[in-house]
CHARMM internal coordinates of N, CA and C (Angstrom, degrees):
IC EDIT
DIST 1 N 1 CA 1.4523
DIST 1 CA 1 C 1.5183
ANGL 1 N 1 CA 1 C 107.94
DIST 1 C 2 N 1.3002
ANGL 1 CA 1 C 2 N 116.51
DIHE 1 N 1 CA 1 C 2 N 129.56
DIST 2 N 2 CA 1.4516
ANGL 1 C 2 N 2 CA 121.23
DIHE 1 CA 1 C 2 N 2 CA 179.92
DIST 2 CA 2 C 1.5192
ANGL 2 N 2 CA 2 C 112.67
DIHE 1 C 2 N 2 CA 2 C -80.29
DIST 2 C 3 N 1.3098
ANGL 2 CA 2 C 3 N 115.77
DIHE 2 N 2 CA 2 C 3 N 166.43
DIST 3 N 3 CA 1.4523
ANGL 2 C 3 N 3 CA 121.66
DIHE 2 CA 2 C 3 N 3 CA -177.61
DIST 3 CA 3 C 1.5294
ANGL 3 N 3 CA 3 C 111.91
DIHE 2 C 3 N 3 CA 3 C -60.37
DIST 3 C 4 N 1.3171
ANGL 3 CA 3 C 4 N 117.78
DIHE 3 N 3 CA 3 C 4 N -43.85
DIST 4 N 4 CA 1.4736
ANGL 3 C 4 N 4 CA 120.15
DIHE 3 CA 3 C 4 N 4 CA -179.77
DIST 4 CA 4 C 1.5200
ANGL 4 N 4 CA 4 C 111.37
DIHE 3 C 4 N 4 CA 4 C -61.30
DIST 4 C 5 N 1.3308
ANGL 4 CA 4 C 5 N 116.61
DIHE 4 N 4 CA 4 C 5 N -42.34
DIST 5 N 5 CA 1.4648
ANGL 4 C 5 N 5 CA 120.15
DIHE 4 CA 4 C 5 N 5 CA 178.40
DIST 5 CA 5 C 1.5226
ANGL 5 N 5 CA 5 C 110.35
DIHE 4 C 5 N 5 CA 5 C -65.96
DIST 5 C 6 N 1.3113
ANGL 5 CA 5 C 6 N 116.82
DIHE 5 N 5 CA 5 C 6 N -41.29
DIST 6 N 6 CA 1.4622
ANGL 5 C 6 N 6 CA 121.78
DIHE 5 CA 5 C 6 N 6 CA 179.01
DIST 6 CA 6 C 1.5266
ANGL 6 N 6 CA 6 C 111.16
DIHE 5 C 6 N 6 CA 6 C -60.98
DIST 6 C 7 N 1.3248
ANGL 6 CA 6 C 7 N 116.23
DIHE 6 N 6 CA 6 C 7 N -42.96
DIST 7 N 7 CA 1.4635
ANGL 6 C 7 N 7 CA 120.75
DIHE 6 CA 6 C 7 N 7 CA -179.36
DIST 7 CA 7 C 1.5337
ANGL 7 N 7 CA 7 C 113.05
DIHE 6 C 7 N 7 CA 7 C -72.34
DIST 7 C 8 N 1.3135
ANGL 7 CA 7 C 8 N 117.45
DIHE 7 N 7 CA 7 C 8 N -18.48
DIST 8 N 8 CA 1.4627
ANGL 7 C 8 N 8 CA 120.12
DIHE 7 CA 7 C 8 N 8 CA -179.06
DIST 8 CA 8 C 1.5259
ANGL 8 N 8 CA 8 C 113.20
DIHE 7 C 8 N 8 CA 8 C -94.79
DIST 8 C 9 N 1.3325
ANGL 8 CA 8 C 9 N 117.39
DIHE 8 N 8 CA 8 C 9 N 5.19
DIST 9 N 9 CA 1.4671
ANGL 8 C 9 N 9 CA 120.09
DIHE 8 CA 8 C 9 N 9 CA 179.75
DIST 9 CA 9 C 1.5259
ANGL 9 N 9 CA 9 C 110.69
DIHE 8 C 9 N 9 CA 9 C -66.66
DIST 9 C 10 N 1.3403
ANGL 9 CA 9 C 10 N 116.75
DIHE 9 N 9 CA 9 C 10 N 151.14
DIST 10 N 10 CA 1.4653
ANGL 9 C 10 N 10 CA 119.83
DIHE 9 CA 9 C 10 N 10 CA 175.54
DIST 10 CA 10 C 1.5300
ANGL 10 N 10 CA 10 C 110.75
DIHE 9 C 10 N 10 CA 10 C -69.35
DIST 10 C 11 N 1.3192
ANGL 10 CA 10 C 11 N 116.84
DIHE 10 N 10 CA 10 C 11 N 177.84
DIST 11 N 11 CA 1.4698
ANGL 10 C 11 N 11 CA 122.13
DIHE 10 CA 10 C 11 N 11 CA -175.18
DIST 11 CA 11 C 1.5251
ANGL 11 N 11 CA 11 C 113.26
DIHE 10 C 11 N 11 CA 11 C -58.53
DIST 11 C 12 N 1.3253
ANGL 11 CA 11 C 12 N 117.49
DIHE 11 N 11 CA 11 C 12 N -34.65
DIST 12 N 12 CA 1.4615
ANGL 11 C 12 N 12 CA 121.18
DIHE 11 CA 11 C 12 N 12 CA 174.38
DIST 12 CA 12 C 1.5178
ANGL 12 N 12 CA 12 C 108.60
DIHE 11 C 12 N 12 CA 12 C -133.72
DIST 12 C 13 N 1.3317
ANGL 12 CA 12 C 13 N 115.45
DIHE 12 N 12 CA 12 C 13 N 153.01
DIST 13 N 13 CA 1.4611
ANGL 12 C 13 N 13 CA 120.93
DIHE 12 CA 12 C 13 N 13 CA 178.94
DIST 13 CA 13 C 1.5263
ANGL 13 N 13 CA 13 C 109.21
DIHE 12 C 13 N 13 CA 13 C -132.32
DIST 13 C 14 N 1.3192
ANGL 13 CA 13 C 14 N 115.45
DIHE 13 N 13 CA 13 C 14 N 165.13
DIST 14 N 14 CA 1.4567
ANGL 13 C 14 N 14 CA 119.30
DIHE 13 CA 13 C 14 N 14 CA 177.56
DIST 14 CA 14 C 1.5343
ANGL 14 N 14 CA 14 C 110.23
DIHE 13 C 14 N 14 CA 14 C -81.75
DIST 14 C 15 N 1.3067
ANGL 14 CA 14 C 15 N 116.08
DIHE 14 N 14 CA 14 C 15 N 172.26
DIST 15 N 15 CA 1.4616
ANGL 14 C 15 N 15 CA 121.87
DIHE 14 CA 14 C 15 N 15 CA -177.22
DIST 15 CA 15 C 1.5285
ANGL 15 N 15 CA 15 C 111.01
DIHE 14 C 15 N 15 CA 15 C -61.39
DIST 15 C 16 N 1.3154
ANGL 15 CA 15 C 16 N 117.45
DIHE 15 N 15 CA 15 C 16 N -40.52
DIST 16 N 16 CA 1.4671
ANGL 15 C 16 N 16 CA 120.92
DIHE 15 CA 15 C 16 N 16 CA -178.20
DIST 16 CA 16 C 1.5278
ANGL 16 N 16 CA 16 C 111.34
DIHE 15 C 16 N 16 CA 16 C -62.12
DIST 16 C 17 N 1.3212
ANGL 16 CA 16 C 17 N 117.15
DIHE 16 N 16 CA 16 C 17 N -43.48
DIST 17 N 17 CA 1.4657
ANGL 16 C 17 N 17 CA 120.89
DIHE 16 CA 16 C 17 N 17 CA 178.74
DIST 17 CA 17 C 1.5248
ANGL 17 N 17 CA 17 C 110.78
DIHE 16 C 17 N 17 CA 17 C -66.85
DIST 17 C 18 N 1.3318
ANGL 17 CA 17 C 18 N 116.90
DIHE 17 N 17 CA 17 C 18 N -42.78
DIST 18 N 18 CA 1.4692
ANGL 17 C 18 N 18 CA 120.53
DIHE 17 CA 17 C 18 N 18 CA 177.84
DIST 18 CA 18 C 1.5247
ANGL 18 N 18 CA 18 C 110.50
DIHE 17 C 18 N 18 CA 18 C -62.20
DIST 18 C 19 N 1.3143
ANGL 18 CA 18 C 19 N 117.20
DIHE 18 N 18 CA 18 C 19 N -40.22
DIST 19 N 19 CA 1.4644
ANGL 18 C 19 N 19 CA 121.04
DIHE 18 CA 18 C 19 N 19 CA 178.69
DIST 19 CA 19 C 1.5225
ANGL 19 N 19 CA 19 C 110.39
DIHE 18 C 19 N 19 CA 19 C -61.66
DIST 19 C 20 N 1.3187
ANGL 19 CA 19 C 20 N 116.36
DIHE 19 N 19 CA 19 C 20 N -43.20
DIST 20 N 20 CA 1.4750
ANGL 19 C 20 N 20 CA 120.28
DIHE 19 CA 19 C 20 N 20 CA 179.48
DIST 20 CA 20 C 1.5164
ANGL 20 N 20 CA 20 C 110.45
DIHE 19 C 20 N 20 CA 20 C -61.90
DIST 20 C 21 N 1.3374
ANGL 20 CA 20 C 21 N 117.07
DIHE 20 N 20 CA 20 C 21 N -41.37
DIST 21 N 21 CA 1.4685
ANGL 20 C 21 N 21 CA 121.01
DIHE 20 CA 20 C 21 N 21 CA 178.28
DIST 21 CA 21 C 1.5268
ANGL 21 N 21 CA 21 C 110.90
DIHE 20 C 21 N 21 CA 21 C -63.99
DIST 21 C 22 N 1.3301
ANGL 21 CA 21 C 22 N 116.48
DIHE 21 N 21 CA 21 C 22 N -35.37
DIST 22 N 22 CA 1.4682
ANGL 21 C 22 N 22 CA 121.23
DIHE 21 CA 21 C 22 N 22 CA -179.21
DIST 22 CA 22 C 1.5290
ANGL 22 N 22 CA 22 C 112.78
DIHE 21 C 22 N 22 CA 22 C -82.34
DIST 22 C 23 N 1.3236
ANGL 22 CA 22 C 23 N 116.41
DIHE 22 N 22 CA 22 C 23 N -9.55
DIST 23 N 23 CA 1.4638
ANGL 22 C 23 N 23 CA 119.89
DIHE 22 CA 22 C 23 N 23 CA 179.38
DIST 23 CA 23 C 1.5165
ANGL 23 N 23 CA 23 C 113.77
DIHE 22 C 23 N 23 CA 23 C 78.61
DIST 23 C 24 N 1.3433
ANGL 23 CA 23 C 24 N 116.18
DIHE 23 N 23 CA 23 C 24 N 26.90
DIST 24 N 24 CA 1.4645
ANGL 23 C 24 N 24 CA 120.00
DIHE 23 CA 23 C 24 N 24 CA 176.42
DIST 24 CA 24 C 1.5179
ANGL 24 N 24 CA 24 C 108.73
DIHE 23 C 24 N 24 CA 24 C -120.79
DIST 24 C 25 N 1.3104
ANGL 24 CA 24 C 25 N 116.26
DIHE 24 N 24 CA 24 C 25 N 160.18
DIST 25 N 25 CA 1.4538
ANGL 24 C 25 N 25 CA 120.70
DIHE 24 CA 24 C 25 N 25 CA -179.47
DIST 25 CA 25 C 1.5178
ANGL 25 N 25 CA 25 C 112.73
DIHE 24 C 25 N 25 CA 25 C -77.52
DIST 25 C 26 N 1.3162
ANGL 25 CA 25 C 26 N 115.03
DIHE 25 N 25 CA 25 C 26 N 162.09
DIST 26 N 26 CA 1.4589
ANGL 25 C 26 N 26 CA 122.29
DIHE 25 CA 25 C 26 N 26 CA 179.96
DIST 26 CA 26 C 1.5225
ANGL 26 N 26 CA 26 C 111.52
DIHE 25 C 26 N 26 CA 26 C -58.78
DIST 26 C 27 N 1.3368
ANGL 26 CA 26 C 27 N 117.17
DIHE 26 N 26 CA 26 C 27 N -47.21
DIST 27 N 27 CA 1.4623
ANGL 26 C 27 N 27 CA 120.52
DIHE 26 CA 26 C 27 N 27 CA -178.44
DIST 27 CA 27 C 1.5217
ANGL 27 N 27 CA 27 C 111.87
DIHE 26 C 27 N 27 CA 27 C -61.96
DIST 27 C 28 N 1.3246
ANGL 27 CA 27 C 28 N 116.84
DIHE 27 N 27 CA 27 C 28 N -42.76
DIST 28 N 28 CA 1.4672
ANGL 27 C 28 N 28 CA 120.80
DIHE 27 CA 27 C 28 N 28 CA 178.10
DIST 28 CA 28 C 1.5266
ANGL 28 N 28 CA 28 C 110.12
DIHE 27 C 28 N 28 CA 28 C -63.71
DIST 28 C 29 N 1.3281
ANGL 28 CA 28 C 29 N 117.10
DIHE 28 N 28 CA 28 C 29 N -40.14
DIST 29 N 29 CA 1.4615
ANGL 28 C 29 N 29 CA 120.52
DIHE 28 CA 28 C 29 N 29 CA 179.49
DIST 29 CA 29 C 1.5197
ANGL 29 N 29 CA 29 C 110.68
DIHE 28 C 29 N 29 CA 29 C -60.47
DIST 29 C 30 N 1.3254
ANGL 29 CA 29 C 30 N 117.39
DIHE 29 N 29 CA 29 C 30 N -47.37
DIST 30 N 30 CA 1.4648
ANGL 29 C 30 N 30 CA 119.88
DIHE 29 CA 29 C 30 N 30 CA -179.43
DIST 30 CA 30 C 1.5287
ANGL 30 N 30 CA 30 C 111.27
DIHE 29 C 30 N 30 CA 30 C -67.95
DIST 30 C 31 N 1.3101
ANGL 30 CA 30 C 31 N 117.34
DIHE 30 N 30 CA 30 C 31 N -32.12
DIST 31 N 31 CA 1.4609
ANGL 30 C 31 N 31 CA 120.87
DIHE 30 CA 30 C 31 N 31 CA 174.54
DIST 31 CA 31 C 1.5341
ANGL 31 N 31 CA 31 C 109.94
DIHE 30 C 31 N 31 CA 31 C -61.84
DIST 31 C 32 N 1.3259
ANGL 31 CA 31 C 32 N 116.56
DIHE 31 N 31 CA 31 C 32 N -44.83
DIST 32 N 32 CA 1.4653
ANGL 31 C 32 N 32 CA 121.19
DIHE 31 CA 31 C 32 N 32 CA 177.99
DIST 32 CA 32 C 1.5316
ANGL 32 N 32 CA 32 C 111.87
DIHE 31 C 32 N 32 CA 32 C -64.87
DIST 32 C 33 N 1.3240
ANGL 32 CA 32 C 33 N 116.95
DIHE 32 N 32 CA 32 C 33 N -38.43
DIST 33 N 33 CA 1.4626
ANGL 32 C 33 N 33 CA 120.74
DIHE 32 CA 32 C 33 N 33 CA 177.37
DIST 33 CA 33 C 1.5274
ANGL 33 N 33 CA 33 C 109.82
DIHE 32 C 33 N 33 CA 33 C -61.40
DIST 33 C 34 N 1.3289
ANGL 33 CA 33 C 34 N 116.43
DIHE 33 N 33 CA 33 C 34 N -48.50
DIST 34 N 34 CA 1.4702
ANGL 33 C 34 N 34 CA 120.56
DIHE 33 CA 33 C 34 N 34 CA 179.97
DIST 34 CA 34 C 1.5215
ANGL 34 N 34 CA 34 C 112.23
DIHE 33 C 34 N 34 CA 34 C -61.39
DIST 34 C 35 N 1.3313
ANGL 34 CA 34 C 35 N 116.76
DIHE 34 N 34 CA 34 C 35 N -33.65
DIST 35 N 35 CA 1.4634
ANGL 34 C 35 N 35 CA 121.47
DIHE 34 CA 34 C 35 N 35 CA -179.49
DIST 35 CA 35 C 1.5317
ANGL 35 N 35 CA 35 C 112.55
DIHE 34 C 35 N 35 CA 35 C -83.39
DIST 35 C 36 N 1.3254
ANGL 35 CA 35 C 36 N 116.65
DIHE 35 N 35 CA 35 C 36 N -4.08
DIST 36 N 36 CA 1.4633
ANGL 35 C 36 N 36 CA 120.48
DIHE 35 CA 35 C 36 N 36 CA -177.37
DIST 36 CA 36 C 1.5149
ANGL 36 N 36 CA 36 C 112.24
DIHE 35 C 36 N 36 CA 36 C 70.97
DIST 36 C 37 N 1.3350
ANGL 36 CA 36 C 37 N 116.40
DIHE 36 N 36 CA 36 C 37 N 26.55
DIST 37 N 37 CA 1.4623
ANGL 36 C 37 N 37 CA 121.22
DIHE 36 CA 36 C 37 N 37 CA -174.92
DIST 37 CA 37 C 1.5225
ANGL 37 N 37 CA 37 C 113.47
DIHE 36 C 37 N 37 CA 37 C -120.41
DIST 37 C 38 N 1.3304
ANGL 37 CA 37 C 38 N 118.04
DIHE 37 N 37 CA 37 C 38 N 15.17
DIST 38 N 38 CA 1.4637
ANGL 37 C 38 N 38 CA 119.36
DIHE 37 CA 37 C 38 N 38 CA 178.53
DIST 38 CA 38 C 1.5272
ANGL 38 N 38 CA 38 C 107.61
DIHE 37 C 38 N 38 CA 38 C -64.03
DIST 38 C 39 N 1.3313
ANGL 38 CA 38 C 39 N 119.01
DIHE 38 N 38 CA 38 C 39 N 135.22
DIST 39 N 39 CA 1.4697
ANGL 38 C 39 N 39 CA 121.12
DIHE 38 CA 38 C 39 N 39 CA -171.20
DIST 39 CA 39 C 1.5309
ANGL 39 N 39 CA 39 C 115.64
DIHE 38 C 39 N 39 CA 39 C -73.88
DIST 39 C 40 N 1.3111
ANGL 39 CA 39 C 40 N 117.59
DIHE 39 N 39 CA 39 C 40 N 1.92
DIST 40 N 40 CA 1.4615
ANGL 39 C 40 N 40 CA 121.81
DIHE 39 CA 39 C 40 N 40 CA -179.61
DIST 40 CA 40 C 1.5277
ANGL 40 N 40 CA 40 C 108.02
DIHE 39 C 40 N 40 CA 40 C -129.57
DIST 40 C 41 N 1.3329
ANGL 40 CA 40 C 41 N 116.42
DIHE 40 N 40 CA 40 C 41 N 143.25
DIST 41 N 41 CA 1.4645
ANGL 40 C 41 N 41 CA 120.79
DIHE 40 CA 40 C 41 N 41 CA 177.75
DIST 41 CA 41 C 1.5252
ANGL 41 N 41 CA 41 C 109.50
DIHE 40 C 41 N 41 CA 41 C -58.56
DIST 41 C 42 N 1.3157
ANGL 41 CA 41 C 42 N 115.70
DIHE 41 N 41 CA 41 C 42 N 140.25
DIST 42 N 42 CA 1.4562
ANGL 41 C 42 N 42 CA 121.86
DIHE 41 CA 41 C 42 N 42 CA -178.70
DIST 42 CA 42 C 1.5230
ANGL 42 N 42 CA 42 C 110.57
DIHE 41 C 42 N 42 CA 42 C -112.21
DIST 42 C 43 N 1.3146
ANGL 42 CA 42 C 43 N 115.99
DIHE 42 N 42 CA 42 C 43 N 149.12
DIST 43 N 43 CA 1.4598
ANGL 42 C 43 N 43 CA 122.09
DIHE 42 CA 42 C 43 N 43 CA 174.43
DIST 43 CA 43 C 1.5241
ANGL 43 N 43 CA 43 C 107.80
DIHE 42 C 43 N 43 CA 43 C -109.66
DIST 43 C 44 N 1.3170
ANGL 43 CA 43 C 44 N 116.93
DIHE 43 N 43 CA 43 C 44 N 115.84
DIST 44 N 44 CA 1.4614
ANGL 43 C 44 N 44 CA 121.20
DIHE 43 CA 43 C 44 N 44 CA 176.69
DIST 44 CA 44 C 1.5121
ANGL 44 N 44 CA 44 C 108.65
DIHE 43 C 44 N 44 CA 44 C -91.75
DIST 44 C 45 N 1.3099
ANGL 44 CA 44 C 45 N 115.81
DIHE 44 N 44 CA 44 C 45 N 119.79
DIST 45 N 45 CA 1.4641
ANGL 44 C 45 N 45 CA 122.29
DIHE 44 CA 44 C 45 N 45 CA -179.16
DIST 45 CA 45 C 1.5261
ANGL 45 N 45 CA 45 C 107.36
DIHE 44 C 45 N 45 CA 45 C -122.98
DIST 45 C 46 N 1.3109
ANGL 45 CA 45 C 46 N 115.78
DIHE 45 N 45 CA 45 C 46 N 82.99
DIST 46 N 46 CA 1.4637
ANGL 45 C 46 N 46 CA 119.82
DIHE 45 CA 45 C 46 N 46 CA -173.99
DIST 46 CA 46 C 1.5130
ANGL 46 N 46 CA 46 C 109.28
DIHE 45 C 46 N 46 CA 46 C 68.14
DIST 46 C 47 N 1.3110
ANGL 46 CA 46 C 47 N 117.05
DIHE 46 N 46 CA 46 C 47 N -123.72
DIST 47 N 47 CA 1.4705
ANGL 46 C 47 N 47 CA 120.61
DIHE 46 CA 46 C 47 N 47 CA 179.04
DIST 47 CA 47 C 1.5294
ANGL 47 N 47 CA 47 C 111.92
DIHE 46 C 47 N 47 CA 47 C -89.99
DIST 47 C 48 N 1.3197
ANGL 47 CA 47 C 48 N 116.60
DIHE 47 N 47 CA 47 C 48 N 2.24
DIST 48 N 48 CA 1.4658
ANGL 47 C 48 N 48 CA 121.76
DIHE 47 CA 47 C 48 N 48 CA -179.31
DIST 48 CA 48 C 1.5287
ANGL 48 N 48 CA 48 C 110.00
DIHE 47 C 48 N 48 CA 48 C -102.39
DIST 48 C 49 N 1.3106
ANGL 48 CA 48 C 49 N 115.75
DIHE 48 N 48 CA 48 C 49 N 139.53
DIST 49 N 49 CA 1.4686
ANGL 48 C 49 N 49 CA 121.08
DIHE 48 CA 48 C 49 N 49 CA 175.80
DIST 49 CA 49 C 1.5229
ANGL 49 N 49 CA 49 C 107.71
DIHE 48 C 49 N 49 CA 49 C -119.57
DIST 49 C 50 N 1.3187
ANGL 49 CA 49 C 50 N 116.44
DIHE 49 N 49 CA 49 C 50 N 128.79
DIST 50 N 50 CA 1.4581
ANGL 49 C 50 N 50 CA 121.91
DIHE 49 CA 49 C 50 N 50 CA 179.61
DIST 50 CA 50 C 1.5226
ANGL 50 N 50 CA 50 C 109.35
DIHE 49 C 50 N 50 CA 50 C -122.69
DIST 50 C 51 N 1.3177
ANGL 50 CA 50 C 51 N 115.81
DIHE 50 N 50 CA 50 C 51 N 156.01
DIST 51 N 51 CA 1.4618
ANGL 50 C 51 N 51 CA 122.96
DIHE 50 CA 50 C 51 N 51 CA 178.24
DIST 51 CA 51 C 1.5235
ANGL 51 N 51 CA 51 C 107.96
DIHE 50 C 51 N 51 CA 51 C -115.00
DIST 51 C 52 N 1.3374
ANGL 51 CA 51 C 52 N 118.11
DIHE 51 N 51 CA 51 C 52 N 122.32
DIST 52 N 52 CA 1.4668
ANGL 51 C 52 N 52 CA 119.64
DIHE 51 CA 51 C 52 N 52 CA 176.60
DIST 52 CA 52 C 1.5302
ANGL 52 N 52 CA 52 C 110.42
DIHE 51 C 52 N 52 CA 52 C -65.39
DIST 52 C 53 N 1.3047
ANGL 52 CA 52 C 53 N 116.83
DIHE 52 N 52 CA 52 C 53 N 125.79
DIST 53 N 53 CA 1.4611
ANGL 52 C 53 N 53 CA 121.29
DIHE 52 CA 52 C 53 N 53 CA -177.25
DIST 53 CA 53 C 1.5218
ANGL 53 N 53 CA 53 C 111.86
DIHE 52 C 53 N 53 CA 53 C -61.04
DIST 53 C 54 N 1.3138
ANGL 53 CA 53 C 54 N 117.91
DIHE 53 N 53 CA 53 C 54 N -38.73
DIST 54 N 54 CA 1.4704
ANGL 53 C 54 N 54 CA 120.49
DIHE 53 CA 53 C 54 N 54 CA 179.21
DIST 54 CA 54 C 1.5259
ANGL 54 N 54 CA 54 C 110.91
DIHE 53 C 54 N 54 CA 54 C -60.22
DIST 54 C 55 N 1.3288
ANGL 54 CA 54 C 55 N 117.03
DIHE 54 N 54 CA 54 C 55 N -37.46
DIST 55 N 55 CA 1.4741
ANGL 54 C 55 N 55 CA 120.83
DIHE 54 CA 54 C 55 N 55 CA 177.65
DIST 55 CA 55 C 1.5366
ANGL 55 N 55 CA 55 C 110.18
DIHE 54 C 55 N 55 CA 55 C -68.31
DIST 55 C 56 N 1.3086
ANGL 55 CA 55 C 56 N 115.97
DIHE 55 N 55 CA 55 C 56 N -38.48
DIST 56 N 56 CA 1.4611
ANGL 55 C 56 N 56 CA 121.29
DIHE 55 CA 55 C 56 N 56 CA 177.93
DIST 56 CA 56 C 1.5247
ANGL 56 N 56 CA 56 C 109.92
DIHE 55 C 56 N 56 CA 56 C -63.17
DIST 56 C 57 N 1.3387
ANGL 56 CA 56 C 57 N 116.23
DIHE 56 N 56 CA 56 C 57 N -44.54
DIST 57 N 57 CA 1.4727
ANGL 56 C 57 N 57 CA 120.17
DIHE 56 CA 56 C 57 N 57 CA 177.01
DIST 57 CA 57 C 1.5232
ANGL 57 N 57 CA 57 C 110.45
DIHE 56 C 57 N 57 CA 57 C -58.61
DIST 57 C 58 N 1.3247
ANGL 57 CA 57 C 58 N 116.67
DIHE 57 N 57 CA 57 C 58 N -43.09
DIST 58 N 58 CA 1.4655
ANGL 57 C 58 N 58 CA 121.10
DIHE 57 CA 57 C 58 N 58 CA -178.16
DIST 58 CA 58 C 1.5301
ANGL 58 N 58 CA 58 C 111.08
DIHE 57 C 58 N 58 CA 58 C -60.62
DIST 58 C 59 N 1.3195
ANGL 58 CA 58 C 59 N 116.50
DIHE 58 N 58 CA 58 C 59 N -46.69
DIST 59 N 59 CA 1.4673
ANGL 58 C 59 N 59 CA 120.85
DIHE 58 CA 58 C 59 N 59 CA 179.54
DIST 59 CA 59 C 1.5307
ANGL 59 N 59 CA 59 C 110.89
DIHE 58 C 59 N 59 CA 59 C -62.09
DIST 59 C 60 N 1.3195
ANGL 59 CA 59 C 60 N 116.41
DIHE 59 N 59 CA 59 C 60 N -35.44
DIST 60 N 60 CA 1.4670
ANGL 59 C 60 N 60 CA 121.00
DIHE 59 CA 59 C 60 N 60 CA -178.69
DIST 60 CA 60 C 1.5333
ANGL 60 N 60 CA 60 C 113.26
DIHE 59 C 60 N 60 CA 60 C -86.52
DIST 60 C 61 N 1.3256
ANGL 60 CA 60 C 61 N 116.53
DIHE 60 N 60 CA 60 C 61 N -4.18
DIST 61 N 61 CA 1.4680
ANGL 60 C 61 N 61 CA 120.01
DIHE 60 CA 60 C 61 N 61 CA 179.24
DIST 61 CA 61 C 1.5183
ANGL 61 N 61 CA 61 C 113.33
DIHE 60 C 61 N 61 CA 61 C 74.60
DIST 61 C 62 N 1.3215
ANGL 61 CA 61 C 62 N 116.60
DIHE 61 N 61 CA 61 C 62 N 25.99
DIST 62 N 62 CA 1.4677
ANGL 61 C 62 N 62 CA 121.72
DIHE 61 CA 61 C 62 N 62 CA -179.96
DIST 62 CA 62 C 1.5238
ANGL 62 N 62 CA 62 C 108.24
DIHE 61 C 62 N 62 CA 62 C -94.50
DIST 62 C 63 N 1.3100
ANGL 62 CA 62 C 63 N 115.39
DIHE 62 N 62 CA 62 C 63 N 132.64
DIST 63 N 63 CA 1.4700
ANGL 62 C 63 N 63 CA 121.29
DIHE 62 CA 62 C 63 N 63 CA 178.42
DIST 63 CA 63 C 1.5175
ANGL 63 N 63 CA 63 C 108.69
DIHE 62 C 63 N 63 CA 63 C -123.64
DIST 63 C 64 N 1.3371
ANGL 63 CA 63 C 64 N 115.67
DIHE 63 N 63 CA 63 C 64 N 98.92
DIST 64 N 64 CA 1.4732
ANGL 63 C 64 N 64 CA 117.35
DIHE 63 CA 63 C 64 N 64 CA 179.18
DIST 64 CA 64 C 1.5231
ANGL 64 N 64 CA 64 C 110.17
DIHE 63 C 64 N 64 CA 64 C -65.13
DIST 64 C 65 N 1.3067
ANGL 64 CA 64 C 65 N 115.60
DIHE 64 N 64 CA 64 C 65 N 143.26
DIST 65 N 65 CA 1.4635
ANGL 64 C 65 N 65 CA 121.07
DIHE 64 CA 64 C 65 N 65 CA 179.32
DIST 65 CA 65 C 1.5145
ANGL 65 N 65 CA 65 C 110.02
DIHE 64 C 65 N 65 CA 65 C -68.58
DIST 65 C 66 N 1.3054
ANGL 65 CA 65 C 66 N 116.11
DIHE 65 N 65 CA 65 C 66 N 134.10
DIST 66 N 66 CA 1.4715
ANGL 65 C 66 N 66 CA 120.62
DIHE 65 CA 65 C 66 N 66 CA 175.58
DIST 66 CA 66 C 1.5188
ANGL 66 N 66 CA 66 C 108.86
DIHE 65 C 66 N 66 CA 66 C -84.05
DIST 66 C 67 N 1.3215
ANGL 66 CA 66 C 67 N 114.47
DIHE 66 N 66 CA 66 C 67 N 135.30
DIST 67 N 67 CA 1.4606
ANGL 66 C 67 N 67 CA 118.54
DIHE 66 CA 66 C 67 N 67 CA -178.33
DIST 67 CA 67 C 1.4290
ANGL 67 N 67 CA 67 C 110.05
DIHE 66 C 67 N 67 CA 67 C -87.09
END
COOR INIT
IC SEED 1 N 1 CA 1 C
IC BUILD
């Protein structure tokens, strides 16, 4: 995933999108989620799990420009 695509993500993303940004596969991402070892804080919303994009940026060292 390129920087422009990363910066255009919505406020939260699903595990598959976060995995792509981190450069890991979907199966590995879900394995890490189940093990409680996913490298980014997760938001559990019932049966849905979301990843805050700002947290993803932080882990990746991305600093979006403030307008």
